[in-house]
BATOR-163008 format. One record per residue (C-alpha): residue in one letter; x, y, z; residue number from 0. Coordinates in steps of 0.001 Angstrom, whole numbers, plus 500000, padded with zeros to 6 digits. Layout:
// residues N
+---+--------+--------+--------+-----+
: r :   east :  north :     up :   k :
+---+--------+--------+--------+-----+
: A :      X :      Y :      Z : NUM :
...
+---+--------+--------+--------+-----+
// end
This chain:
// residues 425
+---+--------+--------+--------+-----+
: r :   east :  north :     up :   k :
+---+--------+--------+--------+-----+
: M : 934951 : 189688 : 245746 :   0 :
: K : 933694 : 192767 : 244022 :   1 :
: N : 931313 : 195286 : 245533 :   2 :
: L : 927562 : 195318 : 244940 :   3 :
: Y : 927976 : 196641 : 241402 :   4 :
: S : 930576 : 194094 : 240347 :   5 :
: T : 930104 : 190521 : 239247 :   6 :
: L : 931720 : 188088 : 241644 :   7 :
: I : 931512 : 184406 : 242192 :   8 :
: V : 933309 : 182516 : 244900 :   9 :
: M : 932920 : 178969 : 243642 :  10 :
: F : 932666 : 175899 : 245764 :  11 :
: F : 933250 : 172524 : 244010 :  12 :
: I : 932037 : 169799 : 246340 :  13 :
: C : 932896 : 166196 : 245522 :  14 :
: L : 931833 : 163530 : 247975 :  15 :
: L : 933512 : 160157 : 247689 :  16 :
: F : 931359 : 157080 : 248261 :  17 :
: T : 931480 : 153523 : 246980 :  18 :
: T : 927833 : 152552 : 247616 :  19 :
: N : 924446 : 154067 : 248291 :  20 :
: T : 925160 : 157543 : 246912 :  21 :
: F : 923081 : 160333 : 245420 :  22 :
: A : 924644 : 162930 : 243130 :  23 :
: Q : 923489 : 166451 : 242368 :  24 :
: D : 925256 : 168424 : 239636 :  25 :
: E : 924770 : 171750 : 241374 :  26 :
: L : 922824 : 173174 : 244275 :  27 :
: I : 920311 : 175974 : 243779 :  28 :
: F : 919894 : 178637 : 246478 :  29 :
: Q : 916649 : 180559 : 245979 :  30 :
: N : 913790 : 182105 : 247997 :  31 :
: P : 915264 : 182024 : 251523 :  32 :
: Q : 912909 : 182121 : 254510 :  33 :
: L : 913805 : 183386 : 257976 :  34 :
: I : 912855 : 180492 : 260280 :  35 :
: S : 914515 : 181545 : 263536 :  36 :
: G : 915906 : 184657 : 265194 :  37 :
: T : 915859 : 188284 : 264107 :  38 :
: K : 916465 : 189285 : 260492 :  39 :
: G : 920124 : 190145 : 259935 :  40 :
: A : 921105 : 189481 : 263560 :  41 :
: D : 923516 : 186923 : 264943 :  42 :
: G : 921735 : 183604 : 265416 :  43 :
: A : 919264 : 184254 : 262588 :  44 :
: V : 918615 : 181079 : 260582 :  45 :
: Y : 917502 : 181174 : 256955 :  46 :
: K : 916183 : 178114 : 255176 :  47 :
: F : 916842 : 177522 : 251486 :  48 :
: S : 914396 : 174773 : 250566 :  49 :
: S : 915193 : 172135 : 247941 :  50 :
: V : 918742 : 173171 : 247127 :  51 :
: S : 918815 : 169704 : 245603 :  52 :
: S : 916021 : 167229 : 244964 :  53 :
: K : 916591 : 165635 : 248367 :  54 :
: E : 917936 : 168257 : 250743 :  55 :
: D : 917592 : 171740 : 252197 :  56 :
: A : 920255 : 174180 : 253391 :  57 :
: L : 920135 : 176092 : 256675 :  58 :
: V : 922224 : 179259 : 256700 :  59 :
: T : 922978 : 180767 : 260112 :  60 :
: I : 924600 : 184123 : 260809 :  61 :
: S : 927111 : 182873 : 263361 :  62 :
: G : 929012 : 186063 : 264176 :  63 :
: R : 930496 : 189405 : 263136 :  64 :
: S : 933454 : 191553 : 264127 :  65 :
: S : 931315 : 194436 : 265438 :  66 :
: S : 927808 : 195834 : 265411 :  67 :
: L : 928821 : 198090 : 262494 :  68 :
: V : 928910 : 195030 : 260221 :  69 :
: K : 925446 : 194653 : 258722 :  70 :
: L : 923756 : 192128 : 256468 :  71 :
: S : 922168 : 194190 : 253705 :  72 :
: N : 920699 : 191208 : 251875 :  73 :
: I : 920790 : 187501 : 252658 :  74 :
: D : 920697 : 186534 : 248972 :  75 :
: I : 921094 : 188946 : 246041 :  76 :
: T : 919215 : 187864 : 242925 :  77 :
: N : 919778 : 190755 : 240494 :  78 :
: S : 923531 : 190323 : 240148 :  79 :
: G : 926113 : 187569 : 240136 :  80 :
: F : 924926 : 183987 : 239712 :  81 :
: A : 921263 : 183154 : 240357 :  82 :
: K : 921883 : 179624 : 241638 :  83 :
: A : 924460 : 180733 : 244211 :  84 :
: F : 924117 : 181815 : 247819 :  85 :
: Q : 924890 : 185540 : 247585 :  86 :
: P : 924875 : 187620 : 250786 :  87 :
: Q : 925617 : 191347 : 250727 :  88 :
: I : 927634 : 192613 : 253701 :  89 :
: A : 928527 : 196197 : 254560 :  90 :
: Y : 930725 : 197842 : 257174 :  91 :
: N : 929458 : 201189 : 258503 :  92 :
: N : 927285 : 201695 : 255418 :  93 :
: G : 930311 : 201056 : 253205 :  94 :
: K : 932689 : 203591 : 254751 :  95 :
: V : 935885 : 202619 : 256564 :  96 :
: T : 938418 : 205035 : 258023 :  97 :
: G : 941912 : 203869 : 258912 :  98 :
: A : 943280 : 200404 : 259571 :  99 :
: L : 940541 : 197868 : 260233 : 100 :
: D : 939754 : 194171 : 259996 : 101 :
: W : 936015 : 193433 : 259698 : 102 :
: W : 934037 : 190299 : 258922 : 103 :
: M : 930820 : 188308 : 259113 : 104 :
: E : 930494 : 184560 : 259563 : 105 :
: F : 928004 : 182133 : 258074 : 106 :
: T : 927383 : 178503 : 258966 : 107 :
: I : 925792 : 176447 : 256206 : 108 :
: T : 924253 : 173131 : 257234 : 109 :
: F : 922852 : 170587 : 254787 : 110 :
: V : 919890 : 168562 : 256039 : 111 :
: D : 917578 : 165986 : 254530 : 112 :
: Q : 914649 : 167721 : 252877 : 113 :
: N : 911853 : 168828 : 255251 : 114 :
: T : 913736 : 167504 : 258299 : 115 :
: S : 916499 : 168564 : 260666 : 116 :
: D : 918487 : 165375 : 259993 : 117 :
: P : 922029 : 166146 : 258786 : 118 :
: S : 923006 : 164883 : 255349 : 119 :
: R : 925556 : 162078 : 255493 : 120 :
: I : 928686 : 163479 : 253872 : 121 :
: S : 932096 : 161799 : 253894 : 122 :
: S : 934225 : 164482 : 252211 : 123 :
: F : 934069 : 167520 : 249963 : 124 :
: N : 936356 : 170076 : 248360 : 125 :
: V : 935803 : 173811 : 248589 : 126 :
: T : 937310 : 176140 : 246003 : 127 :
: A : 937196 : 179874 : 246649 : 128 :
: I : 937744 : 181978 : 243529 : 129 :
: D : 938547 : 185640 : 242941 : 130 :
: I : 939767 : 186693 : 246368 : 131 :
: D : 941176 : 190131 : 245540 : 132 :
: G : 941198 : 193815 : 246515 : 133 :
: N : 939683 : 197111 : 245392 : 134 :
: G : 942836 : 198359 : 243697 : 135 :
: D : 943536 : 200779 : 246548 : 136 :
: K : 943395 : 200246 : 250301 : 137 :
: L : 941157 : 197203 : 250712 : 138 :
: R : 942079 : 193532 : 250642 : 139 :
: E : 939502 : 190774 : 250934 : 140 :
: Y : 939971 : 187503 : 252725 : 141 :
: D : 938173 : 184181 : 253081 : 142 :
: A : 938630 : 182194 : 256278 : 143 :
: F : 937541 : 178586 : 256678 : 144 :
: F : 936957 : 176792 : 259954 : 145 :
: N : 938446 : 173336 : 260532 : 146 :
: P : 939432 : 172212 : 257007 : 147 :
: S : 941267 : 168898 : 256751 : 148 :
: S : 943740 : 170349 : 254243 : 149 :
: Y : 944122 : 173038 : 251581 : 150 :
: V : 946032 : 173688 : 248349 : 151 :
: R : 946960 : 177034 : 246817 : 152 :
: E : 947739 : 177113 : 243115 : 153 :
: Q : 951124 : 178052 : 241672 : 154 :
: N : 952067 : 181752 : 241536 : 155 :
: T : 949477 : 182486 : 244201 : 156 :
: V : 948966 : 186038 : 245445 : 157 :
: L : 947094 : 184838 : 248514 : 158 :
: T : 948730 : 185060 : 251924 : 159 :
: V : 947816 : 182241 : 254280 : 160 :
: S : 947655 : 182628 : 258061 : 161 :
: D : 946035 : 180875 : 261001 : 162 :
: L : 942426 : 181663 : 261805 : 163 :
: I : 942559 : 182351 : 265535 : 164 :
: V : 939489 : 182597 : 267767 : 165 :
: D : 939789 : 183120 : 271533 : 166 :
: G : 943486 : 182299 : 271351 : 167 :
: N : 942941 : 178979 : 269550 : 168 :
: V : 943818 : 178080 : 265960 : 169 :
: V : 940500 : 176976 : 264405 : 170 :
: G : 941177 : 177165 : 260680 : 171 :
: A : 942979 : 178944 : 257857 : 172 :
: R : 942643 : 182474 : 256494 : 173 :
: F : 943531 : 183489 : 252935 : 174 :
: T : 944140 : 187192 : 252316 : 175 :
: A : 944365 : 188841 : 248893 : 176 :
: D : 946675 : 191549 : 247645 : 177 :
: K : 945210 : 194972 : 246816 : 178 :
: K : 944883 : 194371 : 243074 : 179 :
: E : 941383 : 193986 : 241662 : 180 :
: Y : 941102 : 191152 : 239163 : 181 :
: P : 938289 : 191915 : 236697 : 182 :
: G : 935523 : 189433 : 236089 : 183 :
: V : 935259 : 185894 : 237343 : 184 :
: D : 937763 : 183604 : 235724 : 185 :
: T : 938340 : 180042 : 236923 : 186 :
: V : 941652 : 180077 : 235054 : 187 :
: Q : 942896 : 182918 : 237271 : 188 :
: T : 944474 : 180482 : 239734 : 189 :
: K : 946684 : 183000 : 241502 : 190 :
: N : 943765 : 184130 : 243703 : 191 :
: M : 942181 : 180708 : 244266 : 192 :
: V : 942438 : 178181 : 247079 : 193 :
: T : 940950 : 174694 : 247417 : 194 :
: L : 940147 : 173149 : 250800 : 195 :
: T : 939132 : 169605 : 251712 : 196 :
: Y : 936679 : 168701 : 254461 : 197 :
: K : 936029 : 165193 : 255778 : 198 :
: N : 933018 : 163793 : 257629 : 199 :
: A : 931218 : 167129 : 257817 : 200 :
: H : 927722 : 168218 : 256831 : 201 :
: T : 928351 : 171798 : 257946 : 202 :
: I : 930791 : 174437 : 256764 : 203 :
: K : 931582 : 177677 : 258584 : 204 :
: V : 933013 : 180545 : 256540 : 205 :
: R : 934212 : 184009 : 257541 : 206 :
: F : 934138 : 186659 : 254784 : 207 :
: G : 935974 : 189860 : 255573 : 208 :
: G : 938084 : 192785 : 254531 : 209 :
: V : 941284 : 194488 : 255668 : 210 :
: T : 941768 : 198204 : 255063 : 211 :
: T : 944744 : 200543 : 255506 : 212 :
: G : 942977 : 203864 : 255036 : 213 :
: Y : 939738 : 205526 : 254013 : 214 :
: V : 937529 : 203293 : 251848 : 215 :
: S : 934068 : 204198 : 250615 : 216 :
: G : 933323 : 200823 : 249028 : 217 :
: A : 933249 : 198471 : 252006 : 218 :
: D : 929881 : 197202 : 250816 : 219 :
: R : 930692 : 193805 : 249439 : 220 :
: M : 928741 : 191141 : 247626 : 221 :
: Y : 929792 : 187537 : 248131 : 222 :
: S : 928686 : 184622 : 246019 : 223 :
: I : 929261 : 180938 : 246744 : 224 :
: W : 928271 : 178207 : 244349 : 225 :
: F : 928008 : 174558 : 245289 : 226 :
: K : 928892 : 172277 : 242381 : 227 :
: N : 929080 : 168480 : 241911 : 228 :
: F : 927554 : 167809 : 245322 : 229 :
: T : 927184 : 164170 : 246341 : 230 :
: Y : 926067 : 162712 : 249636 : 231 :
: E : 925418 : 159279 : 251053 : 232 :
: K : 921900 : 158048 : 251741 : 233 :
: P : 920965 : 154670 : 253223 : 234 :
: L : 918782 : 152653 : 250878 : 235 :
: I : 917070 : 150883 : 253784 : 236 :
: T : 915426 : 152711 : 256656 : 237 :
: L : 916792 : 151625 : 260016 : 238 :
: P : 914184 : 149397 : 261720 : 239 :
: V : 913734 : 151447 : 264886 : 240 :
: K : 911043 : 153973 : 265716 : 241 :
: L : 912278 : 156597 : 268151 : 242 :
: E : 909422 : 158139 : 270135 : 243 :
: S : 911492 : 160670 : 272070 : 244 :
: F : 915030 : 161738 : 272961 : 245 :
: D : 915634 : 164249 : 275758 : 246 :
: A : 918613 : 165730 : 277583 : 247 :
: T : 918374 : 167314 : 281056 : 248 :
: L : 921037 : 168901 : 283268 : 249 :
: N : 920763 : 167651 : 286851 : 250 :
: N : 922171 : 169100 : 290086 : 251 :
: N : 925161 : 166721 : 290157 : 252 :
: N : 926934 : 168227 : 287153 : 253 :
: K : 925657 : 165451 : 284921 : 254 :
: V : 923410 : 165390 : 281868 : 255 :
: D : 920629 : 162793 : 281950 : 256 :
: L : 919866 : 161397 : 278477 : 257 :
: R : 916568 : 159541 : 278107 : 258 :
: W : 914940 : 158072 : 275019 : 259 :
: T : 912010 : 155818 : 274180 : 260 :
: T : 911473 : 153456 : 271260 : 261 :
: S : 908085 : 152103 : 270179 : 262 :
: M : 909439 : 149546 : 267693 : 263 :
: E : 912759 : 147734 : 267249 : 264 :
: E : 913802 : 145155 : 264693 : 265 :
: N : 917323 : 143699 : 264792 : 266 :
: V : 918663 : 146790 : 266595 : 267 :
: S : 922121 : 146298 : 268125 : 268 :
: H : 922814 : 149326 : 270318 : 269 :
: F : 922552 : 153072 : 270827 : 270 :
: V : 925464 : 155498 : 271025 : 271 :
: V : 925009 : 158874 : 272706 : 272 :
: Q : 927274 : 161417 : 271036 : 273 :
: K : 928157 : 164924 : 272206 : 274 :
: S : 929771 : 168024 : 270754 : 275 :
: T : 930843 : 171449 : 271987 : 276 :
: D : 930578 : 173132 : 268572 : 277 :
: G : 927553 : 171390 : 267021 : 278 :
: V : 929721 : 169993 : 264207 : 279 :
: N : 932326 : 167567 : 265565 : 280 :
: Y : 930880 : 164795 : 267748 : 281 :
: S : 932485 : 162186 : 270020 : 282 :
: D : 930971 : 159177 : 271782 : 283 :
: A : 929695 : 159834 : 275304 : 284 :
: G : 928348 : 156351 : 276030 : 285 :
: L : 926839 : 153136 : 274673 : 286 :
: V : 923619 : 151358 : 275642 : 287 :
: F : 922637 : 147955 : 274250 : 288 :
: A : 919191 : 147726 : 272658 : 289 :
: A : 916443 : 145201 : 273305 : 290 :
: G : 916875 : 144201 : 269672 : 291 :
: N : 913361 : 143221 : 268691 : 292 :
: S : 910215 : 144688 : 270200 : 293 :
: T : 906837 : 146173 : 269380 : 294 :
: Q : 906388 : 147680 : 272851 : 295 :
: K : 907609 : 150982 : 274251 : 296 :
: I : 911057 : 150659 : 275812 : 297 :
: N : 912726 : 153362 : 277879 : 298 :
: Y : 916490 : 153910 : 277939 : 299 :
: K : 918736 : 156261 : 279891 : 300 :
: L : 922366 : 157289 : 280237 : 301 :
: S : 924094 : 159914 : 282406 : 302 :
: D : 927032 : 161919 : 281082 : 303 :
: D : 929433 : 163576 : 283537 : 304 :
: I : 930320 : 167078 : 282294 : 305 :
: T : 932537 : 168108 : 285212 : 306 :
: N : 935594 : 168491 : 282955 : 307 :
: V : 933791 : 169923 : 279926 : 308 :
: N : 934986 : 173468 : 279221 : 309 :
: A : 932077 : 174785 : 277199 : 310 :
: K : 928973 : 176898 : 277679 : 311 :
: V : 926851 : 174759 : 275332 : 312 :
: I : 926872 : 170986 : 274750 : 313 :
: Y : 925074 : 169322 : 271846 : 314 :
: Y : 923781 : 165732 : 272124 : 315 :
: R : 922463 : 163322 : 269512 : 316 :
: L : 921517 : 159655 : 269574 : 317 :
: C : 922932 : 157194 : 267049 : 318 :
: S : 920834 : 154045 : 266554 : 319 :
: V : 922823 : 151091 : 265143 : 320 :
: D : 921393 : 147833 : 263816 : 321 :
: I : 923110 : 144429 : 263683 : 322 :
: D : 924261 : 145038 : 260075 : 323 :
: G : 926053 : 148252 : 261012 : 324 :
: K : 923494 : 150628 : 259482 : 325 :
: F : 922804 : 153690 : 261614 : 326 :
: S : 920685 : 156831 : 261885 : 327 :
: Y : 920775 : 159976 : 264003 : 328 :
: S : 918147 : 161603 : 266184 : 329 :
: D : 917456 : 165315 : 266340 : 330 :
: V : 920039 : 167273 : 268310 : 331 :
: R : 919375 : 168280 : 271896 : 332 :
: I : 921167 : 171266 : 273476 : 333 :
: I : 922340 : 171712 : 277064 : 334 :
: R : 923424 : 175176 : 278192 : 335 :
: I : 925801 : 174992 : 281110 : 336 :
: S : 924494 : 178349 : 282286 : 337 :
: S : 921150 : 176674 : 282991 : 338 :
: Q : 922613 : 174807 : 285978 : 339 :
: A : 921014 : 175962 : 289210 : 340 :
: L : 923397 : 177840 : 291481 : 341 :
: S : 921434 : 178640 : 294607 : 342 :
: S : 924353 : 180136 : 296545 : 343 :
: V : 924391 : 183394 : 294565 : 344 :
: N : 921740 : 185432 : 292790 : 345 :
: I : 921550 : 188461 : 290526 : 346 :
: T : 918679 : 190780 : 289689 : 347 :
: A : 918320 : 192018 : 286113 : 348 :
: Y : 915761 : 194748 : 285439 : 349 :
: P : 913641 : 196109 : 283868 : 350 :
: N : 912347 : 192873 : 282458 : 351 :
: P : 911229 : 193116 : 279657 : 352 :
: V : 913890 : 195647 : 278691 : 353 :
: S : 914140 : 198027 : 275733 : 354 :
: S : 917538 : 199708 : 275940 : 355 :
: Q : 919313 : 199913 : 279317 : 356 :
: L : 919517 : 196691 : 281348 : 357 :
: R : 920579 : 197037 : 284978 : 358 :
: V : 922135 : 194083 : 286772 : 359 :
: T : 922491 : 194036 : 290571 : 360 :
: I : 925122 : 191632 : 291891 : 361 :
: P : 925673 : 190048 : 295354 : 362 :
: A : 927373 : 192207 : 297985 : 363 :
: N : 930438 : 189951 : 298185 : 364 :
: W : 931065 : 190406 : 294450 : 365 :
: Q : 931265 : 194179 : 294620 : 366 :
: N : 934652 : 195859 : 294051 : 367 :
: K : 935887 : 192656 : 292430 : 368 :
: K : 936445 : 191598 : 288818 : 369 :
: V : 933067 : 190592 : 287400 : 370 :
: S : 932175 : 189363 : 283896 : 371 :
: F : 928714 : 190076 : 282424 : 372 :
: E : 927585 : 187922 : 279471 : 373 :
: L : 924396 : 187820 : 277382 : 374 :
: F : 923391 : 184731 : 275402 : 375 :
: N : 920627 : 184547 : 272798 : 376 :
: A : 918030 : 181777 : 272560 : 377 :
: N : 920456 : 179667 : 270495 : 378 :
: G : 923069 : 179741 : 273254 : 379 :
: Q : 925369 : 182115 : 271363 : 380 :
: L : 927282 : 184827 : 273199 : 381 :
: V : 926055 : 188181 : 271842 : 382 :
: K : 927512 : 190634 : 274364 : 383 :
: K : 930200 : 190575 : 277040 : 384 :
: T : 931450 : 193188 : 279518 : 385 :
: D : 934273 : 192826 : 282047 : 386 :
: N : 934573 : 195175 : 285018 : 387 :
: S : 937733 : 195011 : 287137 : 388 :
: S : 936007 : 196656 : 290119 : 389 :
: S : 932288 : 196227 : 289786 : 390 :
: S : 929754 : 198355 : 291576 : 391 :
: Q : 926511 : 197061 : 293080 : 392 :
: T : 924540 : 197701 : 289902 : 393 :
: E : 925991 : 197662 : 286394 : 394 :
: T : 924219 : 198978 : 283278 : 395 :
: I : 924360 : 197145 : 279930 : 396 :
: N : 923180 : 198719 : 276685 : 397 :
: V : 921010 : 196180 : 274856 : 398 :
: S : 919376 : 198547 : 272357 : 399 :
: D : 921311 : 196919 : 269490 : 400 :
: L : 919950 : 193426 : 270239 : 401 :
: G : 916982 : 191934 : 268454 : 402 :
: R : 913710 : 191108 : 270158 : 403 :
: G : 913487 : 187809 : 271999 : 404 :
: M : 914646 : 185893 : 275053 : 405 :
: Y : 918182 : 186187 : 276405 : 406 :
: V : 920110 : 184816 : 279377 : 407 :
: V : 922214 : 187146 : 281534 : 408 :
: R : 925157 : 185276 : 283024 : 409 :
: V : 927445 : 186895 : 285612 : 410 :
: N : 930755 : 185390 : 286793 : 411 :
: C : 932977 : 186307 : 289739 : 412 :
: N : 935845 : 184268 : 291205 : 413 :
: G : 934465 : 180972 : 289898 : 414 :
: E : 930899 : 181657 : 291027 : 415 :
: T : 928130 : 182086 : 288454 : 416 :
: A : 924573 : 183391 : 288545 : 417 :
: Q : 922071 : 183920 : 285764 : 418 :
: Q : 918627 : 185251 : 284874 : 419 :
: K : 916413 : 185115 : 281815 : 420 :
: I : 915281 : 188415 : 280308 : 421 :
: I : 913049 : 189496 : 277443 : 422 :
: K : 914198 : 192152 : 274975 : 423 :
: N : 911291 : 194031 : 273401 : 424 :
+---+--------+--------+--------+-----+
// end
């Protein structure tokens, strides 16, 4: 990917394989993004690209970065590259890097039915990244993809493949260029291309980054991704169930209570509660048989034991299935494990609201022990973490680099956890 003054396109060809009930779109068009959640340019910020096709929208979330020096200069450049593409501009330290460094920013792109939060029904797609190269000197670009089903590099490739590792776990594949800069955007230049296949996913998470070995003044990169030949499955018949509500609540017995209400059912077979720890890959948590046919309100419930779930956030959705096998999904509900009441220990975080320096006072029996301090944003994403091997009574956390909004302070010591909500102004 070239810098801001170069023309670059990383091309995605997406082909979805269906035998019936399909809708095809030759190419998606990313234009006029709107910030709909979070703080502009900050982790957790969600941008909506409306009508990327005639039937769907795209939600682009900034899902992480290697350090606070990595900045989003522009969510979508329109005066260079390819107008129909999603084209973020990312800079490290205002474009200047000294010494050996690996820096990156992550984006999660989710396709939803137009004007809803319902995920598009996608069975498979291919992703082709083009023109992964260097600056001709000390910088090499890389593209990293989370959870692909498979990938293929072309013959005579110059790309080096390695595992994408997060928190000690292999979560995808990373493709790193050599230092040579390949001029222009040429789909015939297969040596710096890679094609990945995804199955049963409506979301793709991509990490764009750079590796340097010395001083670089051009670490201000423009990325461009183009979605081509996009096809997704749509049911031709609306499922005959009207869902009034679907709620998830964490109780005091380490279980999540799922409750939902229908106001109309016609030939409905059953409901499946599904859960996920990453918001992308879901598994079945339980099944409840439906009344089948009704014009009255009917209440349902299911409890899910999360004792053995090793995650800070759990996502739940409800799948309604009729007797012919057709199904639809509810909106997603989120449970944050940190919201569980732990009355045995308490912390005090102040001032609240806070502008720059947050002070956290811990219980007396935690002092002089190893204590972990974590901050989560309103989307449940970890935005700051500090570990102290011998904590004092009151620890100070610098939050001046965080955006305005609500956060949760979570403190851990020897298996005990306490938390408090704060407001950053």
